[in-house]
C-alpha positions as CSV (number, residue, x, y, z in Angstrom):
1,X,-0.1,0.3,0.1
2,X,1.2,3.5,-0.9
3,X,0.0,6.6,0.9
4,X,0.7,9.9,-0.6
5,X,1.6,12.6,2.0
6,X,-1.1,15.4,1.8
7,X,-0.2,17.2,5.2
8,X,2.6,17.5,7.9
9,X,1.4,19.3,10.6
10,X,-1.1,18.5,13.3
11,X,-3.0,21.6,12.6
12,X,-4.1,20.5,9.6
13,X,-5.8,17.4,11.3
14,X,-8.5,19.3,12.8
15,X,-9.8,19.6,16.0
16,X,-9.6,16.0,17.9
17,X,-12.8,15.0,19.6
18,X,-11.0,12.5,21.7
19,X,-7.5,12.4,23.0
20,X,-4.8,12.2,20.3
21,X,-1.1,11.9,20.2
22,X,0.0,15.3,18.9
23,X,-0.9,18.8,18.9
24,X,-1.5,21.4,16.8
25,X,2.3,22.6,17.1
26,X,3.5,19.0,15.8
27,X,5.3,18.8,12.6
28,X,5.7,15.6,11.0
29,X,8.4,13.5,9.8
30,X,6.8,13.5,5.9
31,X,7.4,15.6,2.9
32,X,4.0,16.8,1.2
33,X,3.8,15.2,-2.1
34,X,5.6,12.4,-1.4
35,X,5.1,8.5,-1.8
36,X,5.0,6.0,1.6
37,X,5.1,2.7,1.9
38,X,2.6,1.5,4.8
39,X,3.5,-1.7,6.3
40,X,0.6,-1.7,9.2
41,X,-2.4,0.0,10.1
42,X,-3.6,0.1,14.0
43,X,-6.6,1.8,15.5
44,X,-5.8,3.4,19.1
45,X,-9.3,4.5,20.3
46,X,-11.2,5.5,17.4
47,X,-7.8,7.0,15.5
48,X,-6.5,4.8,12.6
49,X,-2.6,5.3,12.0
50,X,-0.2,4.1,9.4
51,X,3.4,2.9,10.2
52,X,5.9,4.1,7.4
53,X,9.5,4.8,7.2
54,X,9.4,8.1,7.4
55,X,11.8,10.8,6.4
56,X,14.0,10.4,9.6
57,X,14.7,6.5,7.8
58,X,12.9,5.2,11.1
59,X,9.8,3.1,11.1
60,X,6.8,5.3,12.9
61,X,3.2,5.5,13.4
62,X,1.6,8.6,12.2
63,X,-2.1,9.4,11.9
64,X,-3.5,8.5,8.6
65,X,-5.1,11.7,8.2
66,X,-1.3,12.7,7.0
67,X,-2.0,10.9,3.7
68,X,-4.5,10.2,0.5
69,X,-5.2,6.7,-0.4
70,X,-6.1,6.1,-4.4
71,X,-8.2,2.4,-4.4
72,X,-5.7,0.0,-3.3
73,X,-5.8,-3.6,-2.4
74,X,-4.5,-4.2,1.2
75,X,-1.4,-6.3,0.9
76,X,-2.2,-9.8,0.3
77,X,0.3,-11.5,3.0
78,X,-1.1,-8.8,5.8
79,X,-2.5,-10.5,8.9
80,X,-4.8,-8.9,10.9
81,X,-5.7,-8.7,14.9
82,X,-8.6,-7.5,16.9
83,X,-7.2,-6.1,20.2
84,X,-10.4,-5.3,22.1
85,X,-13.8,-6.4,20.4
86,X,-16.0,-4.3,22.5
87,X,-13.5,-1.1,22.2
88,X,-14.1,-1.7,18.7
89,X,-17.5,-2.3,18.1
90,X,-18.0,1.5,20.3
91,X,-17.4,0.3,23.6
92,X,-14.9,2.5,25.8
93,X,-11.7,1.8,24.5
94,X,-9.5,3.6,27.5
95,X,-6.4,4.8,25.3
96,X,-5.7,1.7,23.9
97,X,-5.0,0.0,20.7
98,X,-8.2,-1.8,19.3
99,X,-7.4,-3.5,16.3
100,X,-4.0,-3.9,13.7
101,X,-3.3,-5.0,10.2
102,X,0.1,-5.7,9.1
103,X,2.8,-8.0,8.3
104,X,3.5,-10.9,10.0
105,X,5.7,-10.1,13.0
106,X,3.7,-7.1,13.8
107,X,0.5,-9.3,14.3
108,X,1.9,-12.8,15.8
109,X,4.5,-11.0,18.2
110,X,2.5,-9.4,20.8
111,X,5.8,-7.7,21.8
112,X,7.0,-6.5,18.5
113,X,4.7,-3.5,17.9
114,X,6.1,-1.9,21.4
115,X,9.9,-3.1,20.8
116,X,9.5,-1.5,17.5
117,X,8.8,2.1,19.0
118,X,11.4,1.3,21.6
119,X,14.0,1.2,18.7
120,X,14.8,-2.2,20.0
121,X,17.7,-3.8,17.8
122,X,15.8,-6.8,17.0
123,X,12.4,-5.3,16.2
124,X,14.4,-2.9,13.7
125,X,16.0,-5.3,12.0
126,X,12.7,-7.4,10.9
127,X,10.9,-4.1,10.0
128,X,14.2,-2.9,7.7
129,X,13.8,-6.9,6.4
130,X,10.1,-6.2,5.7
131,X,11.2,-2.9,4.2
132,X,13.7,-4.2,1.5
133,X,11.3,-7.2,0.6
134,X,8.6,-4.7,-0.1
135,X,11.1,-2.7,-1.8
136,X,12.0,-5.0,-4.1
137,X,8.3,-5.9,-4.9
138,X,8.0,-2.5,-6.2
């Protein structure tokens, strides 16, 4: 999946109805008009985020509103995990992740998500292997 960057500042995403992970002053490390490979998607409370390799060269979860998507297929090898069924059905999520789609390790290893955010070497190795694999398919 390819995401086209159409915004790169928190102020461009509108006023939140619930807690969000950025402020109006946030400037995201993405370039307007650039395309980014999407490696995973996640719903936190009611907010959809995508995992990309941004302009820092590292994997980061950014709000999907920064991007535009034309009609695309979700990668056929992605897997899905429902993490909180009641929250995904409209119940209170209490600031937690409710669902995730993505490459195998992102779904099957419950620690991979957090280890990637914490920049653990093994998680980064797995992510960059996935990056190289997907880059060679394009």
